[in-house]
C-alpha positions as CSV (number, residue, x, y, z in Angstrom):
1,M,-2.4,3.4,35.8
2,F,-1.9,0.7,33.3
3,G,-5.5,-0.6,33.5
4,K,-7.5,-1.4,30.4
5,K,-9.2,1.7,29.0
6,K,-13.0,1.6,28.8
7,H,-14.4,2.0,25.3
8,H,-16.9,4.8,24.9
9,T,-19.2,4.9,22.0
10,Q,-19.0,8.1,20.0
11,I,-22.5,9.5,19.4
12,D,-22.8,13.2,18.3
13,K,-25.4,15.6,19.5
14,D,-27.7,15.3,16.5
15,Q,-27.7,11.5,16.7
16,L,-28.5,11.6,20.4
17,E,-31.3,14.1,19.8
18,L,-32.8,11.8,17.2
19,I,-32.6,8.8,19.4
20,E,-34.2,10.6,22.3
21,Y,-37.0,11.8,20.0
22,A,-37.7,8.2,18.8
23,Q,-37.7,7.0,22.4
24,S,-40.2,9.7,23.3
25,R,-42.5,8.7,20.5
26,I,-42.4,5.1,21.6
27,R,-43.4,6.2,25.2
28,Q,-46.3,8.3,23.8
29,K,-47.7,5.4,21.8
30,K,-47.4,3.0,24.8
31,R,-49.4,5.5,26.9
32,L,-52.0,5.8,24.2
33,R,-52.4,2.0,24.0
34,T,-52.8,1.9,27.8
35,H,-55.4,4.7,27.6
36,V,-57.4,2.8,25.0
37,L,-57.3,-0.4,27.1
38,L,-58.4,1.5,30.2
39,F,-61.2,3.2,28.3
40,F,-62.8,-0.2,27.3
41,I,-62.4,-1.6,30.7
42,G,-63.7,1.5,32.4
43,G,-66.6,1.9,30.0
44,L,-67.6,-1.7,30.6
45,F,-67.3,-1.2,34.4
46,L,-69.5,1.9,34.3
47,F,-72.1,0.1,32.2
48,L,-72.2,-2.9,34.5
49,T,-72.3,-0.6,37.6
50,N,-75.3,1.3,36.2
51,T,-77.3,-1.5,34.6
52,I,-76.6,-4.5,36.9
53,L,-75.9,-2.9,40.3
54,G,-78.3,0.0,39.6
55,V,-75.9,2.6,40.9
56,G,-77.3,6.1,39.9
57,N,-80.3,4.8,38.0
58,H,-82.2,7.9,39.0
59,F,-79.5,10.4,38.0
60,K,-79.8,11.7,34.5
61,L,-78.2,14.5,32.6
62,F,-79.8,15.8,29.4
63,N,-82.1,12.8,29.6
64,Y,-79.1,10.4,29.4
65,N,-77.9,8.1,32.1
66,W,-74.9,9.3,34.0
67,H,-72.6,6.4,32.7
68,V,-73.4,7.3,29.1
69,I,-72.3,10.9,29.7
70,A,-69.2,9.8,31.6
71,T,-68.3,7.4,28.7
72,F,-68.7,10.1,26.1
73,V,-66.6,12.6,28.1
74,W,-63.9,9.9,28.5
75,L,-64.2,9.1,24.8
76,F,-63.6,12.8,24.0
77,F,-60.4,12.8,26.0
78,L,-59.3,9.6,24.4
79,T,-59.9,11.0,21.0
80,Y,-58.0,14.1,21.8
81,H,-55.1,12.0,23.2
82,A,-55.1,9.8,20.0
83,F,-55.2,12.9,17.7
84,N,-52.3,14.5,19.6
85,V,-50.1,11.4,19.4
86,L,-51.0,10.0,16.0
87,I,-51.9,13.1,14.0
88,G,-51.1,16.4,15.7
89,H,-47.6,15.4,16.9
90,S,-46.8,13.9,13.6
91,F,-47.7,17.1,11.8
92,M,-45.7,19.3,14.2
93,G,-42.6,17.1,14.2
94,K,-42.4,16.1,10.5
95,S,-40.2,18.9,9.3
96,W,-38.0,18.6,12.4
97,E,-37.7,14.8,11.7
98,K,-36.8,15.4,8.1
99,K,-34.2,18.0,9.0
100,Q,-32.7,15.7,11.6
101,L,-32.7,12.8,9.2
102,E,-31.0,14.9,6.5
103,K,-28.4,16.1,9.0
104,L,-27.8,12.5,10.1
105,V,-27.5,11.2,6.5
106,A,-25.1,14.1,5.7
107,K,-22.9,13.2,8.6
108,Q,-23.0,9.5,7.7
109,Q,-22.0,10.4,4.2
110,I,-19.0,12.4,5.4
111,K,-18.0,9.4,7.5
112,I,-18.4,7.1,4.5
113,N,-16.3,9.4,2.3
114,T,-13.6,9.6,5.0
115,L,-13.6,5.8,5.2
116,K,-13.4,5.5,1.4
117,K,-10.4,7.9,1.3
118,G,-8.7,5.9,4.0
119,L,-9.4,2.7,2.1
120,D,-8.2,4.2,-1.2
121,K,-5.0,5.3,0.5
122,E,-4.6,2.0,2.2
123,T,-5.2,0.2,-1.2
124,E,-2.7,2.5,-2.9
125,M,-0.1,1.8,-0.2
126,M,-0.8,-1.9,-0.5
127,L,-0.4,-1.9,-4.3
128,Q,2.7,0.2,-4.0
129,S,4.1,-2.3,-1.4
130,Q,3.2,-5.2,-3.7
131,A,4.9,-3.5,-6.6
132,E,8.0,-2.8,-4.6
133,K,8.1,-6.5,-3.4
134,A,7.7,-7.6,-7.0
135,I,10.6,-5.4,-8.1
136,L,12.6,-6.6,-5.2
137,T,11.8,-10.2,-6.0
138,S,12.6,-9.6,-9.6
139,E,15.9,-8.1,-8.7
140,Q,16.7,-10.8,-6.2
141,S,16.0,-13.5,-8.7
142,S,19.1,-12.3,-10.6
143,N,22.3,-11.6,-8.7
144,I,23.6,-8.7,-10.9
145,T,27.3,-8.7,-10.6
146,I,29.8,-6.0,-11.6
147,I,33.2,-7.4,-12.6
148,V,36.0,-4.9,-13.1
149,A,39.8,-4.4,-12.8
150,A,40.8,-1.0,-11.5
151,S,44.0,0.7,-10.4
152,E,44.6,2.4,-7.0
153,N,43.3,5.7,-8.6
154,N,40.3,3.8,-10.1
155,V,41.5,3.9,-13.7
156,I,40.1,1.1,-15.8
157,G,41.3,1.9,-19.3
158,K,42.7,4.4,-21.8
159,D,41.8,4.8,-25.4
160,N,39.3,1.9,-25.0
161,Q,42.1,-0.5,-24.2
162,L,43.4,-2.2,-21.0
163,I,46.5,-0.7,-19.6
164,W,47.8,-3.9,-17.9
165,H,47.9,-7.6,-18.6
166,L,47.4,-9.8,-15.6
167,R,47.1,-13.5,-16.6
168,D,45.4,-14.6,-13.4
169,D,42.9,-11.8,-13.6
170,L,41.9,-12.9,-17.1
171,K,41.6,-16.5,-15.9
172,R,39.3,-15.3,-13.1
173,F,37.2,-13.3,-15.5
174,K,36.8,-16.3,-17.7
175,Q,36.0,-18.6,-14.8
176,L,33.4,-16.3,-13.3
177,T,31.6,-15.2,-16.5
178,N,31.6,-18.5,-18.3
179,G,28.1,-19.6,-19.2
180,H,26.6,-16.3,-18.1
181,C,25.3,-13.1,-19.7
182,I,27.8,-10.3,-20.0
183,I,26.4,-6.8,-20.2
184,M,28.5,-4.0,-21.8
185,G,28.5,-0.8,-23.6
186,R,29.2,-0.5,-27.3
187,K,32.8,0.6,-27.0
188,T,33.6,-2.3,-24.6
189,F,32.1,-4.7,-27.1
190,E,34.1,-3.2,-30.0
191,S,37.4,-3.6,-28.0
192,F,37.0,-7.4,-28.4
193,P,38.5,-9.0,-31.5
194,K,35.4,-11.2,-31.5
195,P,32.7,-12.3,-29.1
196,L,33.9,-14.3,-26.2
197,P,33.0,-18.0,-26.3
198,N,30.3,-19.6,-24.1
199,R,28.8,-16.2,-23.0
200,T,25.7,-14.3,-24.1
201,H,26.7,-10.8,-25.1
202,I,24.2,-8.0,-24.4
203,V,25.4,-4.7,-25.9
204,I,24.0,-1.3,-24.9
205,T,24.0,1.4,-27.5
206,R,22.0,4.4,-28.6
207,Q,22.4,3.5,-32.2
208,T,19.2,2.1,-33.7
209,N,20.8,0.1,-36.5
210,Y,23.9,-1.2,-34.8
211,Q,25.1,-4.3,-36.5
212,V,26.4,-7.3,-34.5
213,P,27.2,-10.9,-35.1
214,D,24.5,-13.6,-34.7
215,G,23.8,-14.4,-31.1
216,V,24.7,-10.9,-29.8
217,I,21.7,-9.0,-28.2
218,V,21.4,-5.2,-28.8
219,V,19.5,-3.1,-26.3
220,H,19.3,0.7,-25.7
221,S,19.4,0.9,-21.9
222,L,20.8,-0.9,-18.9
223,E,17.3,-1.7,-17.7
224,D,16.6,-3.4,-21.0
225,A,19.9,-5.3,-20.7
226,I,18.9,-6.6,-17.3
227,D,15.5,-7.6,-18.6
228,A,17.1,-9.4,-21.4
229,S,19.3,-11.3,-19.0
230,K,16.5,-12.2,-16.5
231,H,16.8,-15.9,-17.3
232,D,20.4,-15.8,-16.0
233,S,20.8,-16.2,-12.2
234,Q,24.0,-14.1,-12.3
235,P,24.5,-11.7,-15.2
236,F,27.7,-9.8,-15.2
237,V,28.2,-6.1,-16.0
238,I,31.7,-5.7,-17.6
239,G,31.9,-2.1,-18.6
240,G,32.7,0.6,-19.6
241,G,32.8,3.5,-17.2
242,E,29.3,4.9,-17.8
243,I,27.7,1.5,-17.7
244,Y,29.5,0.8,-14.3
245,K,28.1,4.1,-12.9
246,Q,24.5,3.2,-13.8
247,A,24.9,-0.4,-12.6
248,M,26.1,0.5,-9.1
249,S,22.6,1.1,-7.9
250,M,21.2,-2.1,-9.4
251,A,24.0,-4.5,-8.7
252,H,24.2,-6.9,-5.8
253,T,27.8,-7.9,-6.0
254,I,31.1,-6.4,-7.1
255,E,34.0,-8.6,-8.1
256,L,36.9,-6.2,-8.2
257,T,40.5,-6.8,-9.2
258,K,42.4,-3.9,-7.5
259,V,45.7,-3.3,-9.3
260,H,48.1,-1.9,-6.7
261,H,49.5,0.9,-8.9
262,Q,48.4,4.3,-10.2
263,F,47.9,4.8,-13.9
264,E,46.9,7.6,-16.2
265,G,43.7,6.9,-18.1
266,D,40.5,8.3,-19.5
267,T,38.0,5.8,-18.1
268,F,37.3,5.3,-14.4
269,F,35.4,3.0,-12.0
270,P,33.2,4.7,-9.4
271,E,34.5,4.7,-5.8
272,V,33.1,1.9,-3.7
273,D,31.0,3.4,-0.9
274,A,31.8,1.5,2.3
275,L,28.4,2.6,3.7
276,K,26.6,0.7,0.9
277,W,29.0,-2.2,0.2
278,T,30.7,-4.7,2.5
279,E,33.9,-6.5,1.7
280,I,33.4,-10.2,2.1
281,N,36.6,-11.6,0.7
282,Q,40.1,-10.4,-0.4
283,T,43.0,-12.4,-1.9
284,F,46.3,-10.7,-2.5
285,H,48.7,-11.6,-5.4
286,D,52.2,-10.2,-5.4
287,K,53.9,-9.3,-8.7
288,D,55.9,-12.0,-10.4
289,G,57.3,-13.0,-13.8
290,N,53.7,-13.3,-15.2
291,H,52.3,-10.2,-13.4
292,E,54.0,-6.8,-13.7
293,H,51.9,-5.4,-10.8
294,A,50.7,-6.7,-7.5
295,F,46.9,-7.0,-7.3
296,S,44.1,-8.2,-5.1
297,F,40.8,-10.0,-5.8
298,I,38.2,-8.3,-3.6
299,S,34.5,-9.3,-3.4
300,Y,31.8,-6.9,-2.2
301,T,28.1,-7.5,-1.4
302,K,25.6,-4.7,-1.2
303,N,24.3,-3.8,2.3
304,I,20.6,-4.4,2.9
305,V,18.9,-1.2,3.9
């Protein structure tokens, strides 16, 4: 039941017919060669029988010795045999041979085209796979991280300003982003009194002539911003709301400060999908004299699909 299957060579009807025809021609030519050999041996035998042994010396036909007549009759049949094999059969089978050859060539061409299509598709899939691997490698070379503080109802700001002041959250932001690229929208950048020290600012804006201080990089899309930060092993996306939405599909990590209070606002952080993200760490901070609201530092990593 589970024995090894025998391999059967696939030969179509036309190919089999052509092979059988070739084998038949080989057999015909072998018989002709045998006939020629027998003719020479037989002719010599008849000659020796008549001349040396004297068999039938007195029998003549048309004034010729009998062995001469027998030799010529045999030569006639040999000539007919040779004509039929080498000339007559060739003439009769030429058009059929050509037709069969054309059919065989056409079938082989179809098979070649099919193989080429398969190879083209395989090549395309291989190139696509290589491109995906290159993109994945490129993405994995930089751990794109979203860093954000959001309320229980996902509010992150109002009128381009923070709604709360949490000292430890600001310290954590400085500690994590120090020495890295920070990617932001134009409004987020304009909310800073001045560029933050020891960070490379990458600002995304649609404005073509947007003026920024020296050292600040201006780009026109999140993709360009990520490309500009490719030298950084962990660039940070710091806002605002629209940039966060775009970055959710590209980021590998989320560093979220969850403020345990609900606020009114006009800018929101997207809901973290538990099917796509896994919480790997959470630290709770209760409210105190320096913090008006309780909050938690929560770290997420993207699930590998």
